[in-house]
Backbone as JSON Lines, residues from 0, in Angstrom:
{"i":0,"aa":"M","n":[30.65,-49.48,10.31],"ca":[29.51,-48.2,10.27],"c":[28.17,-49.3,9.81]}
{"i":1,"aa":"A","n":[27.19,-49.11,10.79],"ca":[25.9,-49.36,11.17],"c":[25.33,-49.05,9.73]}
{"i":2,"aa":"K","n":[24.44,-50.12,9.72],"ca":[22.93,-50.29,8.66],"c":[22.34,-50.9,8.37]}
{"i":3,"aa":"A","n":[20.86,-50.17,7.73],"ca":[19.5,-50.63,7.73],"c":[19.07,-50.89,6.74]}
{"i":4,"aa":"K","n":[18.2,-51.77,6.36],"ca":[17.85,-52.15,5.28],"c":[16.38,-52.95,5.22]}
{"i":5,"aa":"F","n":[15.58,-51.77,4.74],"ca":[13.89,-52.61,4.24],"c":[13.57,-52.89,3.26]}
{"i":6,"aa":"I","n":[12.66,-53.51,3.07],"ca":[12.13,-54.27,2.13],"c":[10.97,-54.19,1.91]}
{"i":7,"aa":"F","n":[10.47,-53.81,0.98],"ca":[8.78,-53.94,0.53],"c":[8.44,-54.73,-0.37]}
{"i":8,"aa":"D","n":[7.35,-55.36,-0.06],"ca":[6.5,-56.15,-1.32],"c":[5.57,-54.89,-1.74]}
{"i":9,"aa":"I","n":[6.19,-54.49,-2.86],"ca":[5.38,-52.98,-3.73],"c":[4.63,-53.22,-4.36]}
{"i":10,"aa":"S","n":[4.08,-55.01,-4.88],"ca":[2.77,-55.38,-5.3],"c":[1.6,-55.06,-4.37]}
{"i":11,"aa":"D","n":[1.86,-54.85,-2.81],"ca":[0.85,-54.69,-2.15],"c":[0.93,-53.64,-1.71]}
{"i":12,"aa":"P","n":[-0.58,-53.22,-2.11],"ca":[-0.63,-51.7,-1.48],"c":[-0.58,-50.85,-0.32]}
{"i":13,"aa":"D","n":[-0.49,-51.81,0.46],"ca":[-0.15,-51.21,2.07],"c":[1.24,-51.03,2.31]}
{"i":14,"aa":"E","n":[2.06,-52.28,1.61],"ca":[3.35,-52.25,1.83],"c":[4.29,-50.96,1.37]}
{"i":15,"aa":"A","n":[3.59,-50.86,-0.54],"ca":[3.72,-49.62,-1.5],"c":[3.71,-48.47,-0.67]}
{"i":16,"aa":"R","n":[2.32,-48.4,-0.29],"ca":[2.3,-47.25,0.87],"c":[3.19,-46.76,1.96]}
{"i":17,"aa":"D","n":[3.61,-47.99,2.65],"ca":[4.3,-47.83,3.91],"c":[5.95,-47.3,3.31]}
{"i":18,"aa":"M","n":[6.03,-48.09,1.94],"ca":[7.55,-47.56,0.96],"c":[7.8,-46.15,0.8]}
{"i":19,"aa":"M","n":[6.47,-45.87,0.69],"ca":[6.58,-44.04,-0.2],"c":[6.89,-43.19,1.06]}
{"i":20,"aa":"C","n":[5.86,-43.8,2.37],"ca":[6.13,-43.21,3.67],"c":[7.87,-42.76,4.11]}
{"i":21,"aa":"A","n":[8.35,-44.35,4.1],"ca":[9.68,-44.55,4.45],"c":[10.74,-43.45,3.6]}
{"i":22,"aa":"V","n":[10.05,-43.24,2.22],"ca":[11.18,-42.66,1.23],"c":[11.03,-41.35,1.23]}
{"i":23,"aa":"K","n":[9.55,-41.03,1.28],"ca":[9.33,-39.3,1.8],"c":[9.32,-38.58,3.29]}
{"i":24,"aa":"G","n":[9.92,-39.46,4.16],"ca":[9.96,-39.19,5.64],"c":[10.56,-37.99,5.85]}
{"i":25,"aa":"K","n":[12.06,-37.67,5.34],"ca":[12.39,-36.68,5.23],"c":[11.76,-35.35,4.73]}
{"i":26,"aa":"D","n":[11.32,-35.54,3.52],"ca":[10.52,-34.43,2.8],"c":[9.25,-34.11,3.65]}
{"i":27,"aa":"M","n":[8.72,-34.92,4.19],"ca":[7.19,-34.85,5.55],"c":[7.91,-33.86,6.47]}
{"i":28,"aa":"A","n":[9.0,-34.19,7.06],"ca":[9.33,-33.58,8.13],"c":[10.05,-32.41,7.75]}
{"i":29,"aa":"M","n":[10.73,-32.1,6.72],"ca":[11.0,-30.59,6.29],"c":[9.98,-29.59,6.27]}
{"i":30,"aa":"A","n":[8.91,-30.11,5.42],"ca":[7.34,-29.67,5.36],"c":[7.16,-29.01,6.52]}
{"i":31,"aa":"L","n":[7.33,-30.16,7.71],"ca":[6.35,-30.12,8.68],"c":[7.35,-28.87,9.53]}
{"i":32,"aa":"W","n":[8.89,-29.01,9.36],"ca":[9.74,-27.96,9.82],"c":[9.03,-26.68,9.48]}
{"i":33,"aa":"E","n":[8.49,-26.35,8.24],"ca":[8.13,-25.09,7.67],"c":[7.1,-24.75,8.16]}
{"i":34,"aa":"I","n":[6.32,-26.02,8.31],"ca":[4.81,-25.05,8.75],"c":[4.82,-24.55,10.45]}
{"i":35,"aa":"L","n":[5.44,-25.48,11.2],"ca":[5.61,-25.15,12.66],"c":[6.28,-24.21,12.96]}
{"i":36,"aa":"H","n":[7.36,-23.64,12.44],"ca":[8.71,-22.63,12.23],"c":[8.35,-21.37,11.85]}
{"i":37,"aa":"N","n":[7.96,-21.01,10.55],"ca":[8.16,-20.31,9.17],"c":[6.5,-19.83,9.79]}
{"i":38,"aa":"T","n":[5.56,-20.91,9.19],"ca":[4.18,-20.1,8.81],"c":[3.76,-19.39,10.19]}
{"i":39,"aa":"K","n":[4.03,-19.9,11.25],"ca":[3.41,-18.77,12.41],"c":[4.27,-17.4,12.57]}
{"i":40,"aa":"K","n":[5.62,-17.5,12.06],"ca":[5.9,-15.91,11.83],"c":[5.39,-15.14,10.97]}
{"i":41,"aa":"S","n":[5.51,-15.81,9.81],"ca":[4.7,-15.4,9.02],"c":[3.21,-14.83,8.79]}
{"i":42,"aa":"F","n":[2.44,-15.7,9.7],"ca":[0.94,-14.69,9.55],"c":[1.41,-13.83,10.86]}
{"i":43,"aa":"E","n":[1.9,-13.9,11.66],"ca":[2.3,-12.75,12.9],"c":[2.81,-11.44,11.98]}
{"i":44,"aa":"W","n":[3.65,-11.71,11.14],"ca":[3.98,-10.42,10.33],"c":[3.06,-9.95,9.42]}
{"i":45,"aa":"S","n":[2.36,-10.72,8.71],"ca":[0.99,-9.98,8.22],"c":[0.29,-9.44,9.03]}
{"i":46,"aa":"L","n":[-0.22,-9.76,9.84],"ca":[-0.91,-9.19,10.91],"c":[-0.42,-7.54,11.64]}
{"i":47,"aa":"D","n":[0.79,-7.75,11.65],"ca":[1.33,-6.52,12.03],"c":[0.99,-5.15,11.4]}
{"i":48,"aa":"G","n":[1.07,-3.7,11.97],"ca":[0.29,-3.13,11.8],"c":[-0.99,-2.76,11.13]}
{"i":49,"aa":"K","n":[-1.61,-3.89,10.92],"ca":[-2.79,-3.25,9.76],"c":[-3.73,-3.13,11.19]}
{"i":50,"aa":"E","n":[-4.81,-2.5,10.61],"ca":[-5.7,-1.77,11.29],"c":[-7.04,-2.83,11.91]}
{"i":51,"aa":"G","n":[-7.2,-2.61,12.55],"ca":[-8.66,-3.95,13.45],"c":[-7.96,-5.35,14.23]}
{"i":52,"aa":"V","n":[-6.64,-5.42,13.95],"ca":[-5.73,-6.65,14.69],"c":[-5.81,-6.09,16.07]}
{"i":53,"aa":"N","n":[-5.97,-6.75,16.74],"ca":[-5.72,-6.87,18.47],"c":[-4.86,-8.49,18.75]}
{"i":54,"aa":"D","n":[-4.96,-7.76,20.22],"ca":[-4.29,-9.48,20.61],"c":[-4.99,-11.02,20.57]}
{"i":55,"aa":"T","n":[-6.24,-10.84,20.32],"ca":[-7.1,-12.1,20.52],"c":[-6.67,-12.67,18.81]}
{"i":56,"aa":"H","n":[-6.3,-11.72,17.64],"ca":[-5.58,-12.91,16.56],"c":[-4.19,-13.14,16.81]}
{"i":57,"aa":"Y","n":[-3.46,-12.55,17.35],"ca":[-2.42,-13.51,17.81],"c":[-2.57,-14.47,18.9]}
{"i":58,"aa":"E","n":[-3.8,-14.18,19.79],"ca":[-3.75,-15.44,20.81],"c":[-4.53,-16.52,20.19]}
{"i":59,"aa":"L","n":[-5.29,-16.41,18.8],"ca":[-5.58,-17.52,18.4],"c":[-4.47,-18.36,17.23]}
{"i":60,"aa":"I","n":[-3.62,-17.28,16.7],"ca":[-2.76,-17.74,15.9],"c":[-1.78,-18.97,16.98]}
{"i":61,"aa":"D","n":[-1.18,-18.58,18.37],"ca":[-0.82,-18.8,19.07],"c":[-1.55,-20.29,19.71]}
{"i":62,"aa":"S","n":[-2.89,-20.2,19.82],"ca":[-3.4,-21.7,19.86],"c":[-3.24,-22.71,19.11]}
{"i":63,"aa":"I","n":[-3.51,-22.27,17.84],"ca":[-3.43,-22.84,16.86],"c":[-2.2,-23.63,16.54]}
{"i":64,"aa":"Y","n":[-0.94,-23.09,16.86],"ca":[-0.15,-23.67,16.85],"c":[0.38,-24.48,17.84]}
{"i":65,"aa":"K","n":[0.2,-24.24,19.26],"ca":[0.47,-25.12,20.17],"c":[-0.36,-26.75,19.69]}
{"i":66,"aa":"K","n":[-1.86,-26.16,19.45],"ca":[-2.01,-27.51,18.91],"c":[-1.35,-28.19,17.89]}
{"i":67,"aa":"L","n":[-0.7,-27.76,16.74],"ca":[-0.18,-28.57,16.16],"c":[1.37,-29.07,16.82]}
{"i":68,"aa":"W","n":[1.82,-28.41,17.77],"ca":[2.91,-28.85,18.46],"c":[2.36,-30.51,19.18]}
{"i":69,"aa":"E","n":[1.57,-30.2,19.71],"ca":[0.77,-31.14,20.65],"c":[0.24,-32.32,19.83]}
{"i":70,"aa":"I","n":[-0.17,-32.03,18.78],"ca":[-0.17,-33.25,18.04],"c":[1.0,-34.04,17.32]}
{"i":71,"aa":"T","n":[2.02,-33.09,17.26],"ca":[2.78,-33.82,16.6],"c":[3.98,-34.9,17.95]}
{"i":72,"aa":"S","n":[3.78,-34.1,19.09],"ca":[4.71,-34.57,20.53],"c":[3.98,-36.09,20.59]}
{"i":73,"aa":"E","n":[2.55,-35.75,20.43],"ca":[1.33,-37.09,20.77],"c":[2.15,-38.49,19.92]}
{"i":74,"aa":"H","n":[2.19,-37.94,18.36],"ca":[2.94,-38.81,17.27],"c":[4.44,-39.46,17.87]}
{"i":75,"aa":"G","n":[4.77,-38.92,18.71],"ca":[6.5,-39.2,19.13],"c":[7.45,-38.36,17.82]}
{"i":76,"aa":"I","n":[7.19,-37.36,17.26],"ca":[7.88,-36.57,16.5],"c":[8.58,-35.41,16.96]}
{"i":77,"aa":"N","n":[9.7,-35.91,16.69],"ca":[10.69,-34.92,17.0],"c":[11.47,-33.97,15.84]}
{"i":78,"aa":"L","n":[11.06,-33.02,15.69],"ca":[12.0,-32.27,14.26],"c":[13.17,-32.37,14.34]}
{"i":79,"aa":"D","n":[13.68,-31.63,15.78],"ca":[15.0,-31.34,15.52],"c":[15.79,-32.59,15.28]}
{"i":80,"aa":"E","n":[15.34,-33.9,15.47],"ca":[16.13,-35.46,15.3],"c":[15.72,-35.61,14.02]}
{"i":81,"aa":"L","n":[15.07,-35.01,13.27],"ca":[14.44,-35.47,11.78],"c":[15.2,-34.47,10.74]}
{"i":82,"aa":"T","n":[15.43,-33.35,11.34],"ca":[15.92,-32.29,10.21],"c":[17.35,-31.97,10.53]}
{"i":83,"aa":"N","n":[17.79,-32.57,11.7],"ca":[19.65,-31.86,11.72],"c":[20.37,-32.89,11.06]}
């Protein structure tokens, strides 16, 4: 079985921060998954059937989420790889 070991000098503020990023990485990935997959649907459902809502509202939601996906892609984040 392959193993990896990370060692941080937590008395160094930068390394302490890096350690917290490593420790909380799965939590951050799950939060990002929730944001990118489920909140978009939630926003769209909240608009469904409301008076005054038109295609522009849905297009705005789409453009926001396209940008969020673009940012994650630019940073090399593959949520399928991190959450499965």
